Every structure is written in C-alpha cells, then in structure tokens.
C-alpha positions as CSV (number, residue, x, y, z in Angstrom):
1,M,101.6,120.9,45.8
2,T,102.2,122.7,42.7
3,D,104.8,125.6,42.6
4,L,102.5,128.5,42.2
5,H,102.8,132.0,43.3
6,L,101.8,132.9,47.1
7,P,100.3,136.2,47.8
8,T,102.1,138.5,49.7
9,V,100.9,142.3,50.9
10,D,103.8,144.2,52.4
11,G,103.5,145.4,55.8
12,I,100.2,143.2,56.2
13,I,100.9,139.4,55.5
14,T,103.7,137.5,54.2
15,A,103.8,134.5,51.7
16,D,104.8,132.1,54.6
17,Q,101.9,133.3,56.7
18,V,99.5,132.7,53.9
19,Q,100.9,129.3,53.4
20,A,100.2,128.5,57.0
21,T,96.6,129.6,56.5
22,V,96.1,127.5,53.5
23,D,97.7,124.5,55.3
24,A,95.4,125.0,58.1
25,I,92.4,124.6,56.0
26,A,93.9,121.4,54.4
27,E,94.6,120.0,57.7
28,W,90.8,119.9,58.8
29,Q,89.6,118.7,55.2
30,L,88.1,115.2,55.5
31,P,89.1,112.2,53.6
32,S,85.9,112.5,51.3
33,G,87.1,115.9,50.3
34,M,84.6,117.7,52.4
35,V,85.9,120.9,54.3
36,P,83.9,121.2,57.4
37,W,83.6,124.7,58.9
38,V,85.5,123.2,62.2
39,P,86.5,119.6,63.0
40,G,83.2,117.6,63.6
41,G,81.2,120.5,62.4
42,H,79.1,120.9,59.2
43,A,79.9,122.0,55.8
44,D,77.7,124.0,53.2
45,P,78.8,124.2,49.7
46,W,79.3,127.8,49.3
47,N,81.9,127.9,52.0
48,H,83.4,124.6,50.9
49,V,83.9,126.2,47.3
50,E,85.6,128.9,49.0
51,A,87.9,126.9,51.0
52,A,88.6,125.1,47.8
53,M,89.7,128.4,45.9
54,A,91.9,129.2,48.9
55,L,93.5,125.7,48.7
56,A,94.5,126.2,44.8
57,I,95.8,129.7,45.7
58,G,98.2,128.1,48.2
59,G,99.1,125.6,45.6
60,R,97.2,122.4,47.0
61,I,95.6,121.7,43.9
62,A,95.1,118.0,44.6
63,E,93.4,119.0,47.8
64,A,91.2,121.5,46.0
65,E,90.2,119.0,43.3
66,R,89.4,116.5,46.0
67,A,87.0,119.2,47.5
68,Y,85.4,119.6,44.0
69,Q,85.0,115.9,43.3
70,W,83.0,115.8,46.7
71,L,80.4,118.0,45.2
72,V,80.5,116.0,42.2
73,D,79.7,112.9,44.3
74,I,76.9,114.3,46.2
75,Q,74.9,116.5,43.7
76,R,71.4,115.8,43.4
77,P,69.9,114.6,40.1
78,D,68.3,118.1,39.8
79,G,71.7,119.7,40.0
80,A,71.3,121.2,43.5
81,W,73.1,120.6,47.0
82,H,71.5,120.8,50.2
83,Q,72.0,123.7,52.6
84,Y,74.4,121.9,55.4
85,Y,76.2,118.5,55.5
86,V,77.9,116.6,58.0
87,E,80.4,113.7,57.6
88,D,78.0,111.0,57.3
89,G,75.0,112.7,55.8
90,V,72.7,115.7,55.4
91,E,72.1,118.0,58.4
92,Q,69.8,120.9,56.5
93,D,68.0,119.8,53.5
94,K,67.2,123.2,52.1
95,L,68.4,123.9,48.5
96,D,70.0,127.2,48.5
97,A,70.2,129.0,45.2
98,N,73.2,130.8,45.9
99,V,74.9,128.0,47.5
100,V,74.2,125.8,44.4
101,A,75.4,128.4,42.0
102,Y,78.8,129.0,43.6
103,I,80.3,126.1,41.9
104,A,80.7,127.9,38.8
105,A,82.8,130.7,40.7
106,G,85.0,128.1,41.9
107,V,85.4,126.0,38.9
108,W,86.3,129.3,36.8
109,H,88.6,130.4,39.4
110,H,90.6,126.8,39.6
111,W,90.8,127.1,35.6
112,L,92.5,130.7,36.0
113,I,94.8,129.3,38.3
114,T,95.6,125.9,36.6
115,A,94.6,126.3,33.1
116,D,93.8,122.9,33.2
117,H,91.1,122.2,30.3
118,G,90.6,118.5,31.4
119,F,89.3,119.6,34.8
120,A,87.2,122.2,33.3
121,E,85.7,119.8,31.1
122,T,85.2,117.3,33.7
123,M,83.3,119.7,35.9
124,W,81.3,121.2,33.3
125,P,78.2,118.8,33.4
126,T,78.2,119.3,37.2
127,V,78.4,123.1,36.7
128,E,75.8,123.3,34.1
129,R,73.1,121.1,36.1
130,A,73.7,123.6,39.0
131,I,73.2,126.7,37.1
132,D,70.1,125.2,35.3
133,F,68.7,124.3,38.8
134,V,69.3,128.0,40.0
135,L,67.8,129.6,37.0
136,E,64.3,127.9,37.5
137,L,64.1,130.1,40.6
138,Q,64.5,133.4,38.7
139,E,61.3,135.5,38.6
140,P,59.9,137.7,35.3
141,R,61.4,140.8,36.8
142,G,64.9,139.1,37.1
143,E,65.5,138.4,40.7
144,I,66.0,134.6,41.9
145,L,64.1,133.3,44.6
146,W,66.3,132.4,47.8
147,A,65.7,128.5,47.7
148,R,63.6,125.4,47.5
149,H,62.5,123.2,49.9
150,A,63.8,119.6,49.8
151,D,60.3,118.7,48.1
152,G,61.0,121.3,45.4
153,T,58.5,123.9,46.8
154,P,60.1,127.4,46.2
155,W,60.5,130.0,49.0
156,P,58.5,133.1,48.2
157,F,61.0,135.7,48.3
158,A,64.5,136.8,47.0
159,L,67.6,138.0,48.9
160,L,70.0,140.8,47.8
161,T,73.3,139.4,49.0
162,G,72.4,135.9,47.6
163,S,71.3,137.4,44.2
164,S,74.2,139.5,44.0
165,S,76.6,136.4,44.6
166,I,74.4,134.4,42.0
167,C,75.3,137.1,39.4
168,H,78.7,136.9,39.9
169,S,78.5,133.0,39.5
170,L,76.4,133.3,36.5
171,R,79.3,135.3,35.0
172,C,81.6,132.6,35.8
173,A,79.3,130.0,34.2
174,V,79.2,132.0,30.9
175,A,82.9,132.4,30.9
176,L,83.4,128.7,31.3
177,A,80.6,127.8,28.5
178,G,82.7,130.2,26.2
179,L,85.9,128.4,27.1
180,L,84.5,125.0,26.5
181,G,82.6,126.1,23.4
182,H,79.1,125.7,24.7
183,E,76.6,128.3,23.7
184,R,74.5,129.5,26.6
185,P,72.8,133.0,25.8
186,D,70.0,132.2,28.0
187,W,72.7,132.5,31.1
188,E,73.9,135.8,29.7
189,L,70.5,137.1,29.5
190,S,69.5,135.8,32.9
191,A,72.5,137.6,34.5
192,A,71.7,140.7,32.8
193,R,68.1,140.7,34.2
194,L,69.4,139.7,37.4
195,A,71.6,142.6,37.6
196,D,69.1,145.0,36.5
197,A,66.7,143.8,39.3
198,I,69.7,144.6,41.5
199,R,70.3,148.0,40.4
200,H,66.8,149.2,39.8
201,H,64.5,147.2,42.0
202,E,66.1,146.6,45.2
203,A,63.4,148.1,47.3
204,D,60.7,145.8,45.8
205,A,62.5,142.9,44.4
206,F,64.4,141.6,47.6
207,A,63.2,141.0,51.4
208,P,64.5,143.7,53.4
209,K,67.7,142.9,55.2
210,H,69.2,146.1,55.9
211,R,70.7,145.1,59.2
212,W,73.0,142.9,57.7
213,A,76.4,144.2,56.3
214,M,76.5,141.7,53.3
215,D,73.3,143.4,51.8
216,W,75.3,146.6,51.9
217,Y,78.3,145.6,50.1
218,Y,77.7,142.4,48.1
219,P,76.1,144.3,45.0
220,V,79.9,145.8,44.6
221,L,81.7,142.6,45.6
222,G,79.4,140.6,43.0
223,G,80.5,143.1,40.3
224,V,76.8,144.3,39.8
225,L,77.5,148.0,41.2
226,L,80.8,149.4,40.2
227,G,82.6,152.7,39.4
228,D,80.8,155.7,40.9
229,A,77.7,153.8,41.8
230,G,79.6,151.4,43.7
231,R,81.8,153.9,45.5
232,Q,78.7,155.7,46.2
233,R,77.1,152.4,47.8
234,L,80.0,151.6,50.0
235,A,80.2,155.3,51.0
236,D,76.4,155.5,52.0
237,R,76.6,152.8,54.8
238,F,80.5,152.6,55.7
239,D,80.2,154.3,59.0
240,T,77.0,152.2,59.6
241,F,79.0,148.7,59.5
242,V,82.6,149.5,59.9
243,D,84.1,150.0,63.4
244,D,87.7,152.0,63.1
245,E,90.5,149.7,63.9
246,R,88.3,146.7,64.4
247,G,86.6,145.8,61.1
248,V,83.2,145.1,59.6
249,R,80.2,144.3,62.0
250,C,77.7,141.5,60.7
251,V,74.8,143.4,61.8
252,K,74.7,147.0,62.2
253,D,73.2,146.9,65.6
254,R,75.2,144.4,67.2
255,P,79.4,144.9,68.1
256,W,80.1,141.6,66.2
257,I,83.1,142.1,64.1
258,T,83.7,139.0,61.5
259,V,86.9,138.6,59.7
260,A,85.1,137.1,56.6
261,E,83.0,140.2,56.3
262,T,86.0,142.4,56.9
263,C,87.8,140.7,54.0
264,E,84.7,140.5,51.7
265,C,84.1,144.4,52.1
266,M,87.8,144.9,51.6
267,M,87.5,143.2,48.2
268,A,84.6,145.3,47.3
269,H,86.3,148.5,48.1
270,L,89.3,147.2,46.0
271,A,87.1,146.3,43.2
272,V,85.9,150.2,43.2
273,G,89.6,151.4,43.1
274,E,89.5,152.2,46.8
275,R,92.9,150.4,47.6
276,E,93.9,152.6,50.7
277,T,90.7,151.7,52.4
278,A,91.1,147.9,51.3
279,E,94.6,147.8,52.8
280,R,93.3,149.4,56.0
281,L,90.5,146.9,56.4
282,F,92.6,143.9,55.7
283,T,95.1,145.1,58.2
284,W,92.7,145.3,61.0
285,A,91.7,141.6,60.1
286,Q,95.1,140.5,61.2
287,Q,94.5,141.3,64.9
288,Y,92.4,138.1,64.9
289,R,95.2,135.8,63.6
290,V,96.3,133.0,65.9
291,P,99.5,131.4,65.6
292,S,98.2,128.1,63.8
293,G,97.5,130.5,60.8
294,R,93.7,130.4,61.7
295,Y,91.6,133.3,62.5
296,W,88.6,133.8,64.9
297,T,85.5,133.8,63.0
298,G,84.0,136.7,64.9
299,T,84.9,138.8,67.9
300,V,82.5,140.8,70.3
301,F,83.6,144.3,71.6
302,P,84.5,145.6,73.9
303,D,84.8,142.3,76.2
304,L,86.5,140.5,73.0
305,S,84.7,137.4,73.4
306,R,84.8,135.1,70.6
307,F,81.3,134.6,68.6
308,P,80.5,131.8,67.8
309,A,82.5,130.8,70.9
310,D,86.1,129.6,70.2
311,E,85.3,129.3,66.5
312,Q,88.1,129.5,64.0
313,S,86.5,128.4,60.8
314,T,87.8,127.3,57.6
315,Y,85.7,129.8,55.6
316,T,87.2,132.5,57.8
317,A,90.7,131.2,56.6
318,A,89.6,131.0,53.0
319,A,88.3,134.6,53.0
320,V,91.8,135.9,54.4
321,V,93.7,134.0,51.6
322,M,91.1,135.3,49.0
323,A,91.7,138.8,50.1
324,A,95.4,138.6,50.4
325,D,95.4,137.2,46.6
326,A,93.3,140.1,45.6
327,L,95.4,142.8,47.2
328,D,98.5,141.3,45.9
329,G,97.1,141.4,42.3
330,T,99.9,139.2,40.6
331,G,98.1,135.8,40.9
332,P,96.3,134.3,38.0
333,A,92.9,134.4,39.7
334,S,93.6,137.4,41.9
335,A,91.2,139.7,39.8
336,L,88.2,137.4,40.0
337,F,86.7,139.8,42.8
338,A,88.8,142.6,42.3
339,D,88.7,143.4,38.7
340,H,85.8,141.6,37.3
341,D,85.9,143.0,33.8
342,A,89.5,141.4,33.4
343,V,88.5,138.1,33.8
344,L,84.7,137.9,33.3
345,P,82.5,138.5,30.3
346,P,80.5,141.8,30.5
347,L,77.1,141.9,31.6
348,L,74.8,142.5,28.6
349,D,72.8,145.6,28.3
350,I,69.2,144.7,29.3
351,D,67.6,147.7,27.5
352,A,69.3,146.4,24.4
353,Q,68.1,143.2,24.8
354,S,64.4,144.2,25.3
C-alpha cells in the first residue's frame, strides 16, 4: 500500500475504521481483479469502478489498478462492457451506457490520487473507446439512451439517473483528454447537450422513475444542478425519501433504507454547501456498520430485516469510503463529487454553442 491520507470525520468515522472498510473490499477481490458484490456473486463495471476508487483512497493502489486492468482485459471491441459478470463469464449481456461511461470517472479519480501519468496514458484507449460507444446513444435533444441489447439494438428510452452520472463521467473524460493532450471538443459539446436535457427537458426526455430516490438526487450528485437549483431540488423531495435517524429510502413507498444511497445523497448535499445535512446523513449510515468494517446493503423498517437478506456488499462499503473522503475534504480526489468545478472542466454554455 502507498502512504496516502486516510479520511476521517470527527465524531463519525475514524481513519482506522475507513481502513478496515477498504481492507474488507480488498479481501473479496478476485485474482482476476474483479470485485464482486459479495463472494460468489456477480460484478457490474459501475460498482466495480466504485470499489476501485475506494481501494485507491485507502492506499491500495495495486489492487485498484488490478481492478482497472480487469476492465481493460474484458472490454468488448465496440468499447462496451456487459451489465453483469461472474467469475467465469458474462451473467447479463445488456450494454448499459452509464455502466460503460463510469470508467472515465474512475480513471480521473485515480489520476487525482496518484498523479501517475503512465497509468492515465495506459488507460486512455480504454476510456476513449468506452465514451465513444456511449455517445453513439445520444439523441438529438441531448439525452443518452439507457442501453443496447448485446446484438447492438438500442433500448428506446433514457434514464435520468444514468444520464446524470454519464454527464459527470463525460466531464472526467474531457479532463483526462486535456491532461493527455487530446482534443475532444465533441465530448465537451455532448456533455453540454446532456446537461441541457437534464435541466430543461426532464419531463419529456427521460422515462418516469419518480419512485426512486436516485432520480431525485442524481442530477445534483452528477454536478448538473448546483447552487440554488440544486438546493431547491434536494429540498423538494427530501421528506419523501429521507427517514429521520435512518437514512435514504431506495424507493419512496417502501421502507427500505440503503447505505449506498444515503451516502450518495449525502455527497449531493455536500455539493450544494449543505454540510450539516450531509454530516447528519453520514452519521445515520454508521448504524449499519458491522465489526468487519462492512455495512449492510439495505435495512427494512420497522422489523430491521436486511434486504437483500444478509448482504454486506462491496459497493456499499465503497460508497461509505467515498463519502468519508468527500466529508473529510483534504484528500486529493475528495472534491470529485463534492466540489465538481474544483477538479473538472466547466460545462459549456449550450446556448452559446447554438
């Protein structure tokens, strides 16, 4: 492990606790580099990248780079990855645009932590192919269709959560291109068009998923709605999705609290300057920690059963580490979701480009 700063948040989580959570992720990484959700379970490239980010925050650079190498090794010729993998192959062959795009966020995050130019150069062809695949799914209005079937047929609709995450990944890709001296003005314009669709065409550009908390906070977490607009969006449905002293519901009409969504929502509040709310949410997440440093994926109230049953997923642990780093605010990559403009190029003004 490298000698990197470990995040700590006074009164909520210690550096030793963060390290234990990182080590718990590393313990379940396979020799191939794949990080499954749970032992014997599947992995998806999005949550796999999130795990790699957490590994890097915890100083496990070799393990993080092994995770990225796994993605290099299994990337399809068209630049995509399948939705789910198991140790010996593909479990679900859909090609999800958001899942594919997230490699750019991971590589940029890794660069912020390591300043390893060689790693960035090595990963560039993988990132470039992935982003080009994703942008082939962009509609004229700006939204990006959810996915392709394995035979290449596109799905007929876009998702707000996925498109918000893609917008953030596109900015990371533009940042990486700039670092390496590659000009990709088409990516900059695509990100601007996508942001415009999210800001101004939510009702007609995206499939209605209003039951899900992620559709509520992801435009803020992805850096599309910030400042007053972001604060207003979070305030509008806070009471719909947030259970006091418990956390964030996955869906509004089910009493399922998930740690990952509580941590993501926390970072969204942090991104619009609402630190007190962010600290409160992160504090609530700690009640789901177990002695190993892992966290229950989801908890159902009031009976406190676990959903999925007995699951302590690597992606949940990774979300906690990312959130702790964002709240700590002193790590080299801590601003990636908490202060977008500090580490990412600005979104172009779409009106000025038209």
